[in-house]
Backbone as CSV, one residue per row, in Angstrom:
resi,resn,N_x,N_y,N_z,CA_x,CA_y,CA_z,C_x,C_y,C_z
1,MET,14.833,10.871,14.447,14.460,8.772,13.596,14.473,9.585,12.359
2,ALA,15.705,8.332,11.288,15.999,8.301,10.338,14.531,6.811,9.847
3,SER,14.379,6.892,8.727,13.973,5.467,8.139,13.843,5.322,6.789
4,THR,14.508,4.099,6.418,14.748,3.342,5.152,14.412,3.057,4.974
5,TYR,14.166,3.106,3.403,13.162,2.719,1.873,14.271,1.926,1.148
6,THR,14.073,0.072,0.940,14.382,-0.508,-0.159,14.042,0.081,-0.888
7,PRO,14.651,-0.502,-2.325,14.886,-0.540,-4.018,13.491,-1.028,-3.469
8,ASN,13.442,-2.104,-3.696,11.815,-3.181,-3.544,10.782,-1.769,-2.701
9,GLU,10.994,-1.638,-2.203,9.487,-0.583,-1.495,9.178,0.807,-2.270
10,LEU,9.908,1.185,-2.600,9.973,2.541,-3.650,9.557,1.973,-4.913
11,LYS,9.688,0.724,-5.483,9.140,0.749,-7.602,7.714,0.752,-7.096
12,ASP,7.362,0.746,-8.188,5.795,0.536,-8.362,5.002,1.999,-7.278
13,SER,4.007,2.026,-7.120,3.103,2.731,-6.293,3.881,2.836,-4.620
14,GLY,4.934,2.364,-4.782,5.979,2.559,-3.103,4.769,2.313,-2.147
15,VAL,5.930,2.660,-0.959,4.985,2.518,0.367,4.203,3.618,1.566
16,LEU,3.540,3.302,1.841,3.870,5.222,2.930,4.659,5.257,3.571
17,VAL,5.102,6.624,4.562,6.231,6.683,4.890,6.127,6.561,6.195
18,LYS,7.322,6.018,6.839,7.567,5.178,7.812,7.383,6.660,8.804
19,GLN,7.690,7.629,8.796,7.491,8.879,9.898,6.609,9.626,9.620
20,ASN,6.076,10.679,10.452,5.625,11.970,9.871,6.855,13.184,9.969
21,LEU,6.656,13.636,8.578,7.596,14.943,9.075,6.916,16.318,9.344
22,SER,7.434,17.135,10.468,7.091,18.264,11.129,7.046,19.718,9.967
23,SER,6.703,19.874,10.294,6.432,21.363,9.228,7.054,22.284,9.485
24,ASN,8.008,23.039,8.488,8.616,24.204,8.328,9.871,23.634,8.799
25,THR,10.441,21.765,7.780,11.193,21.500,8.827,12.264,20.604,7.299
26,THR,13.750,20.833,7.445,14.407,20.430,6.324,15.183,18.759,7.002
27,TYR,14.887,18.623,5.487,14.589,16.685,6.345,15.925,16.650,4.613
28,THR,16.832,15.455,4.982,17.627,15.071,4.184,16.948,13.131,3.398
29,ILE,17.321,12.951,2.193,16.344,12.418,2.224,18.195,11.267,0.762
30,GLU,18.802,10.909,1.411,19.655,10.156,0.627,19.428,9.067,-0.068
31,ILE,20.144,9.222,-1.642,19.232,8.460,-2.410,20.216,7.102,-2.689
32,THR,19.756,5.524,-2.159,21.138,5.164,-1.857,20.999,3.428,-3.311
33,ASP,21.467,2.293,-3.046,21.615,1.976,-4.064,21.500,1.914,-5.346
34,LYS,22.341,2.856,-5.899,21.877,3.799,-6.959,23.085,2.850,-7.988
35,ALA,22.406,2.679,-8.832,23.623,1.828,-9.982,22.364,1.941,-11.442
36,ILE,21.855,3.709,-11.701,20.955,4.234,-12.269,22.163,4.511,-13.770
37,THR,22.174,4.024,-15.384,23.107,4.486,-15.951,21.849,5.340,-16.605
38,GLY,20.349,5.852,-16.601,20.428,7.312,-16.869,19.056,7.939,-15.750
39,SER,18.485,8.491,-16.035,17.824,9.753,-15.103,17.038,8.424,-14.464
40,ALA,16.770,9.180,-12.585,15.601,8.056,-12.474,14.792,9.607,-11.760
41,TYR,13.461,8.914,-11.385,12.894,10.042,-10.096,12.348,9.799,-8.820
42,PHE,11.985,10.127,-8.382,11.654,10.485,-6.250,10.267,11.029,-6.512
43,PHE,9.040,10.677,-5.274,7.992,10.741,-5.594,7.460,10.949,-3.977
44,LEU,7.505,11.792,-3.297,6.040,11.832,-1.852,4.765,12.265,-2.669
45,GLU,3.810,11.575,-2.755,2.356,11.460,-2.919,1.451,11.428,-2.394
46,THR,0.936,12.526,-1.548,-0.273,12.050,-1.163,-1.433,11.143,-1.990
47,LYS,-1.348,10.310,-0.862,-2.445,8.513,-1.145,-4.005,9.190,-2.775
48,ASN,-3.615,8.640,-3.280,-4.702,9.444,-4.212,-4.857,10.394,-4.273
49,TYR,-4.354,11.270,-3.987,-4.682,12.652,-4.450,-6.065,13.242,-3.919
50,ASP,-5.763,12.755,-2.809,-7.555,12.403,-1.630,-7.705,14.125,-0.938
51,THR,-8.615,15.022,-1.988,-8.386,15.612,-1.604,-9.048,16.691,-0.254
52,SER,-9.499,15.490,0.571,-10.428,15.266,2.200,-9.111,15.560,2.344
53,LEU,-7.444,16.002,2.166,-6.385,15.829,3.291,-5.753,17.026,3.165
54,PRO,-5.181,17.155,4.078,-4.446,18.506,3.992,-3.346,18.893,2.504
55,VAL,-3.445,19.900,2.208,-2.614,20.148,1.069,-0.873,19.764,1.608
56,TYR,-0.745,18.830,1.931,0.587,18.744,2.286,1.845,19.625,1.925
57,PHE,1.805,19.546,0.114,3.311,20.058,0.012,3.314,21.970,-0.717
58,ASP,2.212,22.051,-0.396,1.647,23.843,-0.167,2.990,24.491,0.263
59,GLY,3.683,25.223,-0.309,4.825,25.612,0.415,5.688,24.710,0.205
60,ALA,5.913,23.988,0.050,7.401,23.055,0.514,8.266,23.078,-1.075
61,THR,9.947,22.945,-0.706,10.553,23.051,-1.630,11.759,21.774,-1.597
62,ILE,12.127,21.674,-2.481,12.980,20.327,-2.795,14.175,20.949,-3.641
63,SER,15.700,20.302,-3.616,16.612,20.927,-4.149,17.840,19.473,-3.866
64,GLY,18.234,19.842,-3.963,19.721,18.860,-3.053,20.883,18.700,-4.672
65,SER,21.986,17.560,-4.415,22.573,17.496,-5.030,23.041,16.474,-5.557
66,PHE,23.354,16.337,-7.319,22.716,15.857,-8.108,21.035,15.730,-8.606
67,VAL,20.448,15.936,-8.323,19.500,16.289,-8.276,18.639,17.862,-9.308
68,GLY,17.760,17.354,-9.336,17.370,18.342,-10.664,15.282,18.496,-10.986
69,GLY,14.867,19.204,-11.196,13.671,19.641,-12.586,12.692,18.907,-11.078
70,GLY,12.726,19.747,-9.946,11.916,19.223,-9.151,10.412,20.347,-9.668
71,VAL,9.758,19.110,-9.128,8.362,19.670,-9.590,7.265,19.355,-7.741
72,GLU,6.146,20.544,-7.352,5.211,20.640,-6.861,3.836,20.797,-6.442
73,ASP,2.925,20.082,-6.260,1.710,20.472,-6.935,0.632,20.817,-5.427
74,GLY,1.142,21.015,-4.245,0.100,20.893,-3.133,0.178,19.002,-2.899
75,TYR,-0.514,18.440,-3.826,-0.008,17.453,-3.775,0.607,15.513,-3.784
76,LYS,1.750,16.845,-4.696,3.019,15.870,-4.509,4.143,16.274,-4.663
77,ILE,5.927,15.823,-4.599,6.182,16.366,-4.953,7.654,15.578,-5.172
78,GLY,7.914,16.232,-6.543,9.121,15.348,-7.314,10.334,15.760,-7.063
79,ILE,10.986,15.211,-7.981,12.552,15.918,-8.648,13.582,14.394,-9.252
80,ASN,14.210,15.133,-10.017,15.788,14.397,-11.377,16.107,13.907,-10.489
81,ILE,16.501,12.337,-10.188,17.710,11.951,-10.558,18.996,11.551,-11.405
82,PHE,20.261,12.355,-10.711,20.868,12.249,-12.062,21.862,10.392,-11.487
83,PRO,22.124,10.565,-12.546,23.131,9.105,-12.754,24.033,9.186,-11.550
84,GLU,25.029,10.297,-12.329,26.140,10.280,-11.432,26.579,10.528,-9.975
85,GLY,27.339,10.559,-9.550,27.822,11.209,-7.991,26.721,10.829,-6.831
86,ALA,26.179,11.185,-5.917,26.020,10.834,-4.535,24.826,11.517,-4.120
87,SER,23.860,11.254,-5.163,21.942,11.888,-5.127,22.158,11.906,-3.308
88,GLU,21.461,13.338,-2.604,21.557,13.833,-1.743,19.925,14.986,-1.922
89,ILE,18.868,14.383,-1.300,17.695,15.600,-1.888,17.135,16.443,-0.416
90,LYS,16.949,17.753,-0.391,17.467,18.147,0.477,15.434,18.685,0.859
91,LEU,14.338,18.387,1.810,13.091,18.309,1.150,12.526,19.783,2.603
92,THR,11.895,20.771,2.109,12.429,21.602,3.635,10.297,21.640,3.436
93,THR,9.297,21.451,4.475,8.342,20.486,4.342,7.224,22.748,4.551
94,GLY,6.685,22.327,3.627,5.626,23.562,4.418,5.097,24.122,5.537
95,THR,3.963,23.739,5.545,2.796,24.926,6.691,2.437,23.551,7.444
96,GLU,1.994,22.690,5.817,1.209,21.619,7.218,2.316,20.201,7.141
97,ALA,2.018,19.625,8.446,2.976,18.662,9.145,2.291,17.953,8.301
98,ILE,3.492,16.746,7.320,3.171,15.898,7.333,3.133,14.287,7.286
99,GLN,1.795,13.896,8.226,1.578,12.512,8.018,1.793,11.348,7.478
100,GLY,2.854,10.565,7.823,2.838,9.362,7.209,2.063,8.282,6.405
101,ALA,1.392,8.801,7.021,-0.237,7.638,6.966,-0.728,7.817,5.509
102,ASN,-0.860,9.429,5.561,-1.219,9.339,4.441,-0.490,9.996,2.594
103,VAL,0.865,9.560,2.862,1.917,9.593,1.821,2.686,9.160,1.766
104,TYR,2.590,8.390,-0.345,3.137,7.395,-0.984,4.811,7.629,-0.750
105,ILE,5.374,7.523,-0.788,6.864,7.601,-1.358,7.498,6.843,-2.141
106,LYS,8.188,6.674,-3.547,8.453,6.026,-4.757,9.297,6.428,-5.384
107,ALA,9.939,5.811,-5.907,11.034,6.514,-6.773,10.660,5.207,-8.213
108,THR,11.880,5.361,-9.450,12.092,4.784,-10.632,12.995,4.127,-10.516
109,GLY,14.100,3.629,-10.999,15.257,3.406,-11.227,16.142,2.243,-9.974
110,ASN,15.337,1.713,-9.589,15.777,0.644,-7.871,17.215,1.183,-7.560
111,VAL,15.988,2.409,-7.063,17.156,2.562,-6.133,16.166,3.238,-4.779
112,GLY,16.721,3.510,-3.892,16.976,2.989,-1.955,16.599,4.731,-1.442
113,ALA,16.204,4.529,-0.459,16.196,5.671,0.481,16.178,6.179,2.040
114,VAL,17.353,7.217,1.838,16.680,7.345,3.456,16.794,8.953,3.883
115,ILE,15.705,8.406,5.441,15.474,10.203,5.094,15.943,10.417,6.731
116,THR,15.923,11.836,7.265,17.055,12.222,8.162,16.693,13.024,8.156
117,PRO,16.057,13.450,9.949,15.567,14.962,10.267,16.489,16.184,10.286
């Protein structure tokens, strides 16, 4: 099941992820509506760094095309989106399944995103 996010949904604090993400699974996140002239940033972040929630991003990896400089601290994962090319992110989840109701998706640069399994 794909979930689509508009630039308006991803700006500022973002929105909760619309789907649950299974553990140890690779997802493709296509960056859409990309009209940036500089770098933009994409994040998945546990709501309010709530330490009562599982450490969703422990062991998760992030990479892709026309992106770089990934960061992961257990409670968030993020990556720099480059202005050139078609940006596509590969997110491989760690040992914890990610519950969409507990994780925000957000981005700078007025971009959208589509997550597919």
